[in-house]
C-alpha positions in Angstrom: -8.1 -11.1 0.4 -5.0 -9.0 0.4 -1.8 -9.7 -1.6 1.3 -11.0 0.0 3.6 -8.3 1.5 6.3 -8.7 -1.1 3.8 -8.3 -3.9 2.4 -5.1 -2.3 6.0 -3.7 -1.9 6.6 -4.3 -5.6 3.2 -2.8 -6.6 4.0 0.3 -4.6 6.9 1.0 -6.9 4.5 1.1 -9.9 2.8 4.1 -8.3 5.7 6.3 -7.2 8.8 7.8 -8.8 11.1 6.6 -6.0 10.9 5.5 -2.4 13.0 4.3 0.5 12.2 1.3 2.8 10.8 3.8 5.3 8.5 5.3 2.6 7.2 1.8 1.8 6.8 1.1 5.5 4.7 4.2 6.0 2.6 3.6 2.9 1.7 0.0 3.8 1.5 0.4 7.6 -2.3 0.6 7.9 -2.8 -2.6 5.8 0.1 -4.7 7.2 0.7 -3.4 10.8 -0.5 -6.8 12.2 1.6 -8.9 9.9 4.5 -10.3 11.8 6.9 -10.0 8.8 6.1 -6.3 8.5 9.4 -4.8 9.6 11.8 -2.3 8.0 14.4 -5.0 8.0 12.2 -7.3 6.0 11.2 -4.5 3.6 14.9 -3.7 3.0 15.6 -7.4 2.3 12.7 -7.5 -0.1 13.9 -4.4 -1.9 17.4 -5.8 -2.2 16.0 -9.0 -3.6 13.9 -7.1 -6.1 17.0 -5.2 -7.1 19.0 -8.4 -7.7 16.1 -9.8 -9.7 16.0 -6.6 -11.9 12.5 -5.4 -10.7 13.8 -2.1 -9.2 17.0 -0.1 -9.3 18.8 1.9 -6.7 18.2 5.6 -7.3 20.1 7.6 -4.7 21.4 7.5 -1.2 21.4 9.9 1.8 22.2 10.0 5.5 19.3 10.7 7.8 20.2 10.8 11.5 23.4 8.9 10.8 21.5 6.1 9.0 22.1 5.3 5.3 18.8 5.6 3.4 18.7 4.0 0.0 16.0 5.1 -2.5 14.8 2.7 -5.1 12.8 3.3 -8.3 11.2 1.2 -11.0 11.6 2.1 -14.7 8.6 2.0 -17.0 9.8 -1.4 -18.3 10.1 -2.7 -14.7 6.7 -1.4 -13.8 5.2 -3.2 -16.8 6.9 -6.4 -15.7 5.6 -6.0 -12.2 2.1 -5.3 -13.4 2.2 -8.3 -15.8 2.9 -10.7 -12.9 0.9 -9.0 -10.1 -2.6 -8.0 -11.0 
């Protein structure tokens, strides 16, 4: 049984230095492509919620094709917190 999408999004940040919503989308696409909530908009919302809850931080911003892309990262302490709750 797979974990819920939001859990997988958080766990992804325990394995990378930083990532954007698009990076998360591409990384989880094979596993969640048939999940109706698997959209970039929902991933962005999940990341913004995780930021507000102190589980990830915004790292940097860039414009790609006139679209603002936000990169997020998890510190070692945040990774430990994520890993303590999501096995």
